N, C-alpha and C positions, 0 to 999 in steps of 0.2 A: 702771502703763502708761507706757512710754517716750514721749519726745517724738515719735519716728517713728510709733509706734502711734497716738498721739492725732491726729497730722496725717492719717494714713490714715483714721481713723474719721470725720473731718470731711468727707471727700470720698466717702463711700460713696453709691452710687446716682448719682454724677456720671458724665458721659461723659468718658472719658480718651483721650488720644492717646499711645501708647506706641511708642518706637523700640527695636527688637531689635538684637542683636549682628550679625545678618546683613543689616542695613540695611533690613529690612522694617518697615513701620509698621502698627500695629493701632489701631483706634478702636472703643470699645464702652463699655457701661455697667458700671461695677465693682459687683459684688454682694457680694463678700467678699474677705478677705485673711488672711494669717497672718504669723507672725514671720519666715518665710523670704522674704517678699514674693511668695509665690505668689498669683496673682490669679484671680478668676472673673469673666469678662466676658460680658455678654449683648448680643445683636445686634451681634456683632463683625464688622468688615470689615477685610480685608487689602489693603494697597497695596504693590506691588513695583515697583522700578525695572527697566526692560528697555531694550534697544537704546540703550545710552548713546552709541554711536558712529554712530547712524543719521543720515543727512543731513536727514531730516524731523524737526524738533524739536517736533512737535505733542504735546499731552498724551496722545493715544491711543497714540503710539509710545513714549513715555518712561515711562508708568506703567500698570500693570495692576491692576484692582480685582477682588476676590473676596470673596464673602459667606461667612462661617464660622458665624455663629450663636452658640451657647453654647460658650465656650472656657475651659479651665483652663490658665493660663499659668505656666510655671516662673519663679521670681524671678531665677535665675542668668542668664537670657537677656535681661533688661531692661537697657537702657542709659540711657534717659531717659524721663520721664513728665511730661505736662502735662494741664491741664484743657481739654477740648474743648467742653464744654457743660454747662448745669445739669441737675439730675435732672428727669425728667418730672413733671408735676403729679399729685398724688394726688387721691383722691376727696374728702378733707376740704378740700384747697385749693380745689377747684372749687366745693364747697358754700359755703365762706366768701366766695368772690369773687362768687357769684351775686347776693346782695342789692345789692351796690354797682354792678352793671352797669346802665347806662341802657337802658331798653327801646327796641327798634328800631321801624321803621315797618312791619314785617311784620304779617301777620294770620293767625291760626291758623284753619284750616278742615278739615273732615273729608275724609279721602282717599277716593277712589273713581274710578269711570269717568265722571265728569261728572254723576252722578245726585244729586239733592238729598237731604239727610238726612231731610227730611219728605216722606212720600208725597203725590202729588197728590190732589185731591178725587176723589170717586167719578165715574167716567165720563170723566175727563180723561186724555189719554195721558201717559206718563212723559216726562220731559225727555230729549231725544235720540232718541225714538221717534216724534215727531210729524211727521217729514219732514225733508228737507234744509234747511239754512239758506240764505237767499237769497244767491246768489253763491258758495256753497260746497256742492259735492256735487250740484248740480242747477240747471236753468235758472230764471230769474226768472219769477214768475207772469205778467208781461206778455208774455213770449216765447211762451207757450202760447195766447194769445188770438188769434182771427182778425183779420187785418189789414183795415183799411177799404179798400174798392175791390176786394177779391178775394172777396167773399161772393157766392155764387150762390143762386138761388131753390131751395128744397127740391124734390126730385123725389118725386112721388107715384106709388106703385106700386099700381094697381088690380087687380081680379080678372081672370083671363085671359078672353078673349072666348069666348062660348058658340058651339058649332057651329051651323051653319045648320039650318033645319027639314028633317027628312027625312034627316039624316045617318046613314049606316050605318057601324058600326065595321068594321074589316078582319076577314077570317076568323080565327077563333081567339081574338078578343078579346071580352070580355063586353060586353053592351050598356051604354049610358050609365046611371049611377046604380046599377049592380049591385054589391051587397056580399054576398060569400058568408058564410054563417053560420059561427060558430066551430067549428073542427074539420073543416070540409068542404074536400076538396081542390079545387084550381082546375078550371075546365072542361076537359074532355078528358083528365083524369088519373084513372085508375082506382085505387082504394085497393089498396095492396100491390103495384102494378106500376109499373115505371119509365115515364116518358113515351116517346112515339114517337120513334125515332131514338137513344135512349140505349143504349149498348153493354151487352150482357148481363153478368151477374156472372161472374167467372172471370179468365182471363189477358187478355182483351180481344182486340180485332181487331188483327191485325198490320198494320204500315204498308204502304201501297200499294207494289207492286213487290218485296216481300220474297221471294216464292216464284216470281218469273218466271224466274230463273236456276236451273239445276240445282245441287244441292249439290256441293261439291268432292269429288273421289275420295279414298278413304281412303289414308293413307300406306302404301307398300310395305314389307313386312317385310324 
C-alpha cells in the first residue's frame, strides 16, 4: 500500500471538509475510497457561495447550505481536503467508557401517568383518583365550609294542614282518603269510552270558524 493509501486508511470514518474545483465545499463522513481518490461520503452537506457582489454581507446572503446525504464523489473534482471532525463513537467505545463515568445525582423511577408501581391497599383509591390536590384543580376544603355569622336556623317542613271538619271536595273529585283499586278507572270514566268532552276518534273537530265562509268558486276552464 502506498503512503497516500495508508494516510487515507487512517482517516476512514472521519468527518472531512472537501473543496471542489467549482468552489463548492462538501462536509461529510468518509466511508470508503479507492486508488483514484473517489470518495463515499455519508451525511454530506454542500456549501455554495452566492451573491458575491451583494451589499448585505451577512452569512445568509453569501452562503447557501444544502443537505445531500450519501454521496459518491469523483476524485478528479477534489482540490483540497481536511479533517473536520473525529469519527462518531461506536458501541464498543460507549461500553468501555461507561464504567469510568461518575454516577450523577439523578434517580431512576418507573415511567407512567403518575401512578405508583405498587397498587394501593384494598379499598383505598388509586393515586391521582382520590380528588384534586389542595390548591390545584379545585377549591380548598375550608372554602366549602359555611362561614360563621351566615348560618341560619334549619327550616322544618311539616305535614300540610288538614281540611276543616265537614269539608266537601269539589264536584268530580273523589272524597278524602279515597283510593281506587288497582285496574279501576277514575270516577266518571266508563271503561272503553273516552271521558266527557274528549273529541271522538277520527279526523277530529274542525277549528271554529272554518266553515262560516263559503268555499271559493272553482277555476274557470
